[in-house]
N, CA, C and O atoms as a GROMACS GRO file, in nm:
protein
  356
    1MET      N    1  10.238  10.101   9.929
    1MET     CA    2  10.183  10.198   9.840
    1MET      C    3  10.044  10.154   9.794
    1MET      O    4  10.013  10.155   9.675
    2ALA      N    5   9.962  10.115   9.887
    2ALA     CA    6   9.828  10.067   9.856
    2ALA      C    7   9.733  10.186   9.836
    2ALA      O    8   9.759  10.296   9.884
    3ILE      N    9   9.625  10.161   9.766
    3ILE     CA   10   9.526  10.267   9.747
    3ILE      C   11   9.442  10.276   9.875
    3ILE      O   12   9.429  10.180   9.950
    4LYS      N   13   9.386  10.394   9.898
    4LYS     CA   14   9.310  10.417  10.020
    4LYS      C   15   9.181  10.336  10.018
    4LYS      O   16   9.127  10.303   9.912
    5LYS      N   17   9.133  10.307  10.136
    5LYS     CA   18   9.014  10.224  10.153
    5LYS      C   19   8.892  10.287  10.085
    5LYS      O   20   8.812  10.216  10.024
    6GLU      N   21   8.877  10.418  10.096
    6GLU     CA   22   8.763  10.486  10.036
    6GLU      C   23   8.767  10.477   9.883
    6GLU      O   24   8.665  10.452   9.819
    7LYS      N   25   8.885  10.498   9.826
    7LYS     CA   26   8.901  10.492   9.681
    7LYS      C   27   8.872  10.351   9.630
    7LYS      O   28   8.805  10.334   9.527
    8LYS      N   29   8.922  10.250   9.702
    8LYS     CA   30   8.900  10.111   9.664
    8LYS      C   31   8.750  10.078   9.671
    8LYS      O   32   8.697  10.010   9.584
    9GLY      N   33   8.683  10.127   9.776
    9GLY     CA   34   8.539  10.105   9.789
    9GLY      C   35   8.460  10.167   9.675
    9GLY      O   36   8.364  10.108   9.626
   10GLU      N   37   8.501  10.288   9.634
   10GLU     CA   38   8.434  10.353   9.522
   10GLU      C   39   8.451  10.273   9.392
   10GLU      O   40   8.356  10.258   9.316
   11LEU      N   41   8.572  10.223   9.370
   11LEU     CA   42   8.596  10.144   9.249
   11LEU      C   43   8.514  10.016   9.250
   11LEU      O   44   8.459   9.976   9.147
   12ILE      N   45   8.507   9.951   9.365
   12ILE     CA   46   8.428   9.828   9.375
   12ILE      C   47   8.282   9.856   9.348
   12ILE      O   48   8.217   9.782   9.274
   13LYS      N   49   8.228   9.964   9.406
   13LYS     CA   50   8.088   9.998   9.383
   13LYS      C   51   8.059  10.030   9.237
   13LYS      O   52   7.952   9.997   9.186
   14LYS      N   53   8.153  10.093   9.171
   14LYS     CA   54   8.132  10.134   9.033
   14LYS      C   55   8.135  10.016   8.935
   14LYS      O   56   8.057  10.014   8.840
   15TYR      N   57   8.223   9.920   8.957
   15TYR     CA   58   8.246   9.814   8.859
   15TYR      C   59   8.189   9.678   8.898
   15TYR      O   60   8.203   9.583   8.821
   16ARG      N   61   8.126   9.665   9.012
   16ARG     CA   62   8.074   9.534   9.053
   16ARG      C   63   7.948   9.497   8.978
   16ARG      O   64   7.878   9.582   8.924
   17LYS      N   65   7.921   9.366   8.975
   17LYS     CA   66   7.802   9.316   8.906
   17LYS      C   67   7.681   9.314   8.998
   17LYS      O   68   7.569   9.342   8.954
   18ASP      N   69   7.702   9.280   9.125
   18ASP     CA   70   7.594   9.280   9.223
   18ASP      C   71   7.651   9.324   9.358
   18ASP      O   72   7.769   9.359   9.367
   19ASP      N   73   7.568   9.321   9.462
   19ASP     CA   74   7.610   9.373   9.593
   19ASP      C   75   7.724   9.296   9.657
   19ASP      O   76   7.803   9.354   9.731
   20LYS      N   77   7.735   9.167   9.629
   20LYS     CA   78   7.838   9.086   9.693
   20LYS      C   79   7.964   9.071   9.609
   20LYS      O   80   8.059   9.006   9.652
   21ASP      N   81   7.967   9.131   9.492
   21ASP     CA   82   8.080   9.116   9.400
   21ASP      C   83   8.194   9.208   9.441
   21ASP      O   84   8.179   9.330   9.442
   22THR      N   85   8.309   9.149   9.475
   22THR     CA   86   8.427   9.229   9.508
   22THR      C   87   8.550   9.183   9.432
   22THR      O   88   8.655   9.246   9.444
   23GLY      N   89   8.540   9.076   9.354
   23GLY     CA   90   8.659   9.023   9.292
   23GLY      C   91   8.644   8.985   9.146
   23GLY      O   92   8.726   8.909   9.094
   24SER      N   93   8.542   9.034   9.079
   24SER     CA   94   8.526   9.001   8.938
   24SER      C   95   8.636   9.071   8.857
   24SER      O   96   8.703   9.161   8.907
   25ALA      N   97   8.653   9.030   8.734
   25ALA     CA   98   8.760   9.084   8.651
   25ALA      C   99   8.752   9.236   8.634
   25ALA      O  100   8.855   9.303   8.648
   26PRO      N  101   8.635   9.294   8.605
   26PRO     CA  102   8.631   9.442   8.593
   26PRO      C  103   8.673   9.514   8.721
   26PRO      O  104   8.738   9.618   8.716
   27VAL      N  105   8.634   9.460   8.836
   27VAL     CA  106   8.671   9.521   8.964
   27VAL      C  107   8.822   9.514   8.983
   27VAL      O  108   8.885   9.613   9.021
   28GLN      N  109   8.881   9.399   8.958
   28GLN     CA  110   9.025   9.383   8.974
   28GLN      C  111   9.102   9.472   8.878
   28GLN      O  112   9.204   9.531   8.915
   29ILE      N  113   9.054   9.483   8.754
   29ILE     CA  114   9.120   9.569   8.656
   29ILE      C  115   9.117   9.714   8.702
   29ILE      O  116   9.216   9.786   8.687
   30ALA      N  117   9.004   9.758   8.756
   30ALA     CA  118   8.992   9.896   8.804
   30ALA      C  119   9.088   9.922   8.921
   30ALA      O  120   9.152  10.027   8.926
   31ILE      N  121   9.098   9.827   9.012
   31ILE     CA  122   9.188   9.842   9.127
   31ILE      C  123   9.334   9.843   9.082
   31ILE      O  124   9.413   9.925   9.128
   32PHE      N  125   9.368   9.752   8.991
   32PHE     CA  126   9.504   9.750   8.937
   32PHE      C  127   9.537   9.881   8.867
   32PHE      O  128   9.648   9.932   8.879
   33SER      N  129   9.441   9.935   8.793
   33SER     CA  130   9.465  10.060   8.720
   33SER      C  131   9.491  10.176   8.816
   33SER      O  132   9.576  10.261   8.789
   34ALA      N  133   9.418  10.179   8.926
   34ALA     CA  134   9.440  10.284   9.026
   34ALA      C  135   9.580  10.272   9.086
   34ALA      O  136   9.649  10.373   9.102
   35ARG      N  137   9.621  10.150   9.119
   35ARG     CA  138   9.755  10.129   9.175
   35ARG      C  139   9.863  10.162   9.073
   35ARG      O  140   9.967  10.218   9.108
   36ILE      N  141   9.840  10.126   8.948
   36ILE     CA  142   9.937  10.158   8.842
   36ILE      C  143   9.955  10.309   8.831
   36ILE      O  144  10.067  10.357   8.815
   37GLY      N  145   9.846  10.383   8.839
   37GLY     CA  146   9.854  10.528   8.834
   37GLY      C  147   9.934  10.586   8.950
   37GLY      O  148  10.014  10.678   8.931
   38GLN      N  149   9.914  10.532   9.070
   38GLN     CA  150   9.989  10.579   9.186
   38GLN      C  151  10.138  10.550   9.173
   38GLN      O  152  10.221  10.636   9.200
   39ILE      N  153  10.170  10.430   9.131
   39ILE     CA  154  10.311  10.393   9.120
   39ILE      C  155  10.378  10.473   9.008
   39ILE      O  156  10.495  10.510   9.020
   40THR      N  157  10.306  10.500   8.902
   40THR     CA  158  10.360  10.581   8.792
   40THR      C  159  10.395  10.721   8.842
   40THR      O  160  10.502  10.774   8.810
   41GLU      N  161  10.307  10.780   8.921
   41GLU     CA  162  10.334  10.912   8.977
   41GLU      C  163  10.454  10.908   9.071
   41GLU      O  164  10.537  10.999   9.070
   42HIS      N  165  10.466  10.803   9.150
   42HIS     CA  166  10.579  10.786   9.241
   42HIS      C  167  10.710  10.778   9.162
   42HIS      O  168  10.810  10.838   9.200
   43LEU      N  169  10.708  10.703   9.052
   43LEU     CA  170  10.830  10.685   8.972
   43LEU      C  171  10.871  10.811   8.898
   43LEU      O  172  10.987  10.825   8.859
   44LYS      N  173  10.778  10.903   8.877
   44LYS     CA  174  10.815  11.030   8.815
   44LYS      C  175  10.906  11.110   8.908
   44LYS      O  176  10.994  11.183   8.862
   45LEU      N  177  10.884  11.096   9.038
   45LEU     CA  178  10.966  11.166   9.136
   45LEU      C  179  11.093  11.088   9.172
   45LEU      O  180  11.197  11.148   9.200
   46HIS      N  181  11.083  10.956   9.171
   46HIS     CA  182  11.193  10.871   9.216
   46HIS      C  183  11.232  10.775   9.104
   46HIS      O  184  11.194  10.658   9.104
   47GLN      N  185  11.308  10.826   9.009
   47GLN     CA  186  11.341  10.748   8.890
   47GLN      C  187  11.426  10.625   8.921
   47GLN      O  188  11.421  10.527   8.847
   48LYS      N  189  11.503  10.627   9.028
   48LYS     CA  190  11.594  10.517   9.057
   48LYS      C  191  11.534  10.410   9.147
   48LYS      O  192  11.604  10.320   9.192
   49ASP      N  193  11.407  10.418   9.174
   49ASP     CA  194  11.339  10.320   9.260
   49ASP      C  195  11.307  10.195   9.178
   49ASP      O  196  11.199  10.181   9.120
   50LYS      N  197  11.402  10.105   9.175
   50LYS     CA  198  11.390   9.985   9.091
   50LYS      C  199  11.287   9.886   9.146
   50LYS      O  200  11.223   9.816   9.068
   51HIS      N  201  11.271   9.881   9.276
   51HIS     CA  202  11.175   9.788   9.335
   51HIS      C  203  11.031   9.826   9.298
   51HIS      O  204  10.950   9.740   9.267
   52SER      N  205  11.002   9.955   9.302
   52SER     CA  206  10.868   9.999   9.262
   52SER      C  207  10.846   9.978   9.113
   52SER      O  208  10.735   9.945   9.071
   53ARG      N  209  10.951   9.995   9.033
   53ARG     CA  210  10.939   9.973   8.889
   53ARG      C  211  10.905   9.827   8.860
   53ARG      O  212  10.823   9.797   8.773
   54LEU      N  213  10.969   9.736   8.933
   54LEU     CA  214  10.940   9.593   8.916
   54LEU      C  215  10.794   9.564   8.955
   54LEU      O  216  10.726   9.488   8.886
   55GLY      N  217  10.748   9.623   9.065
   55GLY     CA  218  10.609   9.606   9.106
   55GLY      C  219  10.513   9.659   9.002
   55GLY      O  220  10.408   9.599   8.977
   56LEU      N  221  10.548   9.772   8.941
   56LEU     CA  222  10.465   9.829   8.835
   56LEU      C  223  10.456   9.734   8.716
   56LEU      O  224  10.348   9.713   8.660
   57ILE      N  225  10.568   9.677   8.678
   57ILE     CA  226  10.569   9.584   8.564
   57ILE      C  227  10.482   9.462   8.594
   57ILE      O  228  10.410   9.414   8.507
   58LYS      N  229  10.489   9.412   8.717
   58LYS     CA  230  10.407   9.297   8.756
   58LYS      C  231  10.258   9.331   8.753
   58LYS      O  232  10.177   9.251   8.707
   59LEU      N  233  10.222   9.450   8.802
   59LEU     CA  234  10.082   9.491   8.800
   59LEU      C  235  10.029   9.508   8.659
   59LEU      O  236   9.917   9.466   8.629
   60VAL      N  237  10.109   9.567   8.572
   60VAL     CA  238  10.067   9.585   8.433
   60VAL      C  239  10.046   9.448   8.368
   60VAL      O  240   9.952   9.430   8.290
   61SER      N  241  10.133   9.353   8.400
   61SER     CA  242  10.120   9.219   8.344
   61SER      C  243   9.992   9.151   8.394
   61SER      O  244   9.921   9.088   8.315
   62LYS      N  245   9.963   9.163   8.522
   62LYS     CA  246   9.840   9.104   8.577
   62LYS      C  247   9.717   9.165   8.512
   62LYS      O  248   9.622   9.095   8.476
   63ARG      N  249   9.720   9.298   8.498
   63ARG     CA  250   9.606   9.367   8.436
   63ARG      C  251   9.588   9.323   8.292
   63ARG      O  252   9.476   9.305   8.246
   64LYS      N  253   9.699   9.306   8.221
   64LYS     CA  254   9.692   9.264   8.081
   64LYS      C  255   9.631   9.125   8.069
   64LYS      O  256   9.551   9.099   7.979
   65LYS      N  257   9.669   9.034   8.159
   65LYS     CA  258   9.612   8.899   8.158
   65LYS      C  259   9.462   8.902   8.187
   65LYS      O  260   9.384   8.833   8.122
   66LEU      N  261   9.422   8.984   8.285
   66LEU     CA  262   9.280   8.994   8.316
   66LEU      C  263   9.202   9.056   8.200
   66LEU      O  264   9.089   9.016   8.172
   67LEU      N  265   9.261   9.154   8.133
   67LEU     CA  266   9.195   9.214   8.017
   67LEU      C  267   9.178   9.111   7.905
   67LEU      O  268   9.074   9.109   7.839
   68GLY      N  269   9.277   9.028   7.886
   68GLY     CA  270   9.266   8.922   7.785
   68GLY      C  271   9.155   8.825   7.818
   68GLY      O  272   9.079   8.784   7.730
   69TYR      N  273   9.146   8.788   7.945
   69TYR     CA  274   9.040   8.697   7.990
   69TYR      C  275   8.904   8.762   7.968
   69TYR      O  276   8.813   8.699   7.914
   70LEU      N  277   8.890   8.887   8.009
   70LEU     CA  278   8.762   8.957   7.996
   70LEU      C  279   8.724   8.973   7.849
   70LEU      O  280   8.606   8.966   7.814
   71LYS      N  281   8.822   8.995   7.764
   71LYS     CA  282   8.796   9.008   7.620
   71LYS      C  283   8.742   8.878   7.562
   71LYS      O  284   8.654   8.880   7.476
   72ARG      N  285   8.796   8.764   7.608
   72ARG     CA  286   8.749   8.634   7.559
   72ARG      C  287   8.610   8.601   7.610
   72ARG      O  288   8.527   8.548   7.536
   73VAL      N  289   8.584   8.632   7.736
   73VAL     CA  290   8.460   8.590   7.801
   73VAL      C  291   8.344   8.687   7.774
   73VAL      O  292   8.233   8.643   7.744
   74ASN      N  293   8.370   8.817   7.785
   74ASN     CA  294   8.262   8.915   7.775
   74ASN      C  295   8.315   9.040   7.704
   74ASN      O  296   8.366   9.131   7.769
   75ARG      N  297   8.303   9.043   7.574
   75ARG     CA  298   8.359   9.151   7.494
   75ARG      C  299   8.298   9.287   7.530
   75ARG      O  300   8.368   9.388   7.530
   76GLU      N  301   8.168   9.292   7.561
   76GLU     CA  302   8.102   9.419   7.594
   76GLU      C  303   8.158   9.478   7.723
   76GLU      O  304   8.184   9.599   7.730
   77ALA      N  305   8.175   9.395   7.824
   77ALA     CA  306   8.232   9.442   7.951
   77ALA      C  307   8.375   9.489   7.931
   77ALA      O  308   8.418   9.587   7.990
   78TYR      N  309   8.449   9.417   7.847
   78TYR     CA  310   8.587   9.454   7.816
   78TYR      C  311   8.592   9.594   7.754
   78TYR      O  312   8.671   9.678   7.798
   79GLN      N  313   8.509   9.618   7.654
   79GLN     CA  314   8.509   9.748   7.588
   79GLN      C  315   8.468   9.860   7.683
   79GLN      O  316   8.522   9.970   7.678
   80LYS      N  317   8.372   9.830   7.770
   80LYS     CA  318   8.326   9.930   7.868
   80LYS      C  319   8.438   9.967   7.964
   80LYS      O  320   8.462  10.085   7.991
   81VAL      N  321   8.507   9.865   8.017
   81VAL     CA  322   8.614   9.889   8.114
   81VAL      C  323   8.729   9.965   8.050
   81VAL      O  324   8.781  10.060   8.108
   82VAL      N  325   8.768   9.925   7.929
   82VAL     CA  326   8.879   9.992   7.860
   82VAL      C  327   8.846  10.138   7.832
   82VAL      O  328   8.931  10.226   7.847
   83LYS      N  329   8.722  10.164   7.793
   83LYS     CA  330   8.681  10.301   7.762
   83LYS      C  331   8.676  10.387   7.888
   83LYS      O  332   8.726  10.500   7.889
   84GLU      N  333   8.616  10.335   7.995
   84GLU     CA  334   8.600  10.413   8.117
   84GLU      C  335   8.733  10.439   8.187
   84GLU      O  336   8.755  10.547   8.242
   85LEU      N  337   8.822  10.340   8.185
   85LEU     CA  338   8.950  10.356   8.253
   85LEU      C  339   9.058  10.416   8.164
   85LEU      O  340   9.170  10.441   8.208
   86GLU      N  341   9.023  10.440   8.036
   86GLU     CA  342   9.114  10.497   7.938
   86GLU      C  343   9.245  10.418   7.931
   86GLU      O  344   9.354  10.474   7.943
   87ILE      N  345   9.230  10.287   7.912
   87ILE     CA  346   9.345  10.198   7.903
   87ILE      C  347   9.385  10.188   7.757
   87ILE      O  348   9.302  10.166   7.670
   88ARG      N  349   9.514  10.204   7.731
   88ARG     CA  350   9.566  10.188   7.596
   88ARG      C  351   9.583  10.039   7.568
   88ARG      O  352   9.636   9.965   7.650
   89ILE      N  353   9.539   9.997   7.452
   89ILE     CA  354   9.552   9.855   7.417
   89ILE      C  355   9.629   9.839   7.288
   89ILE      O  356   9.651   9.727   7.242
   0.00000   0.00000   0.00000
């Protein structure tokens, strides 16, 4: 249930710091958020899919840890990412 290559490329272009940046915290948070949205939609149709639910919980946890790191290191970038991705905190 991976996100499409084009969508991932758009997210990387939008949140990267420079041309070679593909793995900074804002980029990873954006990619995780896209996957979380997809899995959430999947679970609306398939309520008994426990394996996907576990994957969703793991992704939310990873995103939460990255958000905490970004908040400690760069508060402005944290606020920007949370606002643009409409993440509840």
